[in-house]
C-alpha angles and dihedrals in degrees: 000000000000091000092055091051093049090049092049095048093048091049092050089050092048097249107114091157092056089057090056092049091048092049093047091051090048092049092049098045116105114252116258092250092054104079099171119088113243094248092051088056089054090053093047094047103037114011108035095086097031120127112239120205119194108220095178116139120217110244105237135151089262097050110131116254129175107262091236090068099047125232125293117253128219126193140147115283110248130212105254092219099050100018088224118133115253113251136195094234095049104029104021092242145053129213136188125226113219120194108192112182091197140008089235097100130153101351 
């Protein structure tokens, strides 16, 4: 009944497409008695007890990379003004510079 009224008002105002959008949102909206969002229901019903396996590879100088990309390089980060590597004793920190020629690492 409400959908028909929305459609009729939109048609009278010259906006038939708006009526379709309003109807589609109304049809997709969860019912007032269903307080859980649809994706939360998927989690509760299918993913909550799933076993998760982390397949992340640590990025190291020896990580396998296809030869066409070239190997990654690792070196101390240098001060751009002096070109001297940062050190814990002098600067209070150390940092490593990673040059990864691709994001296709390890797999």
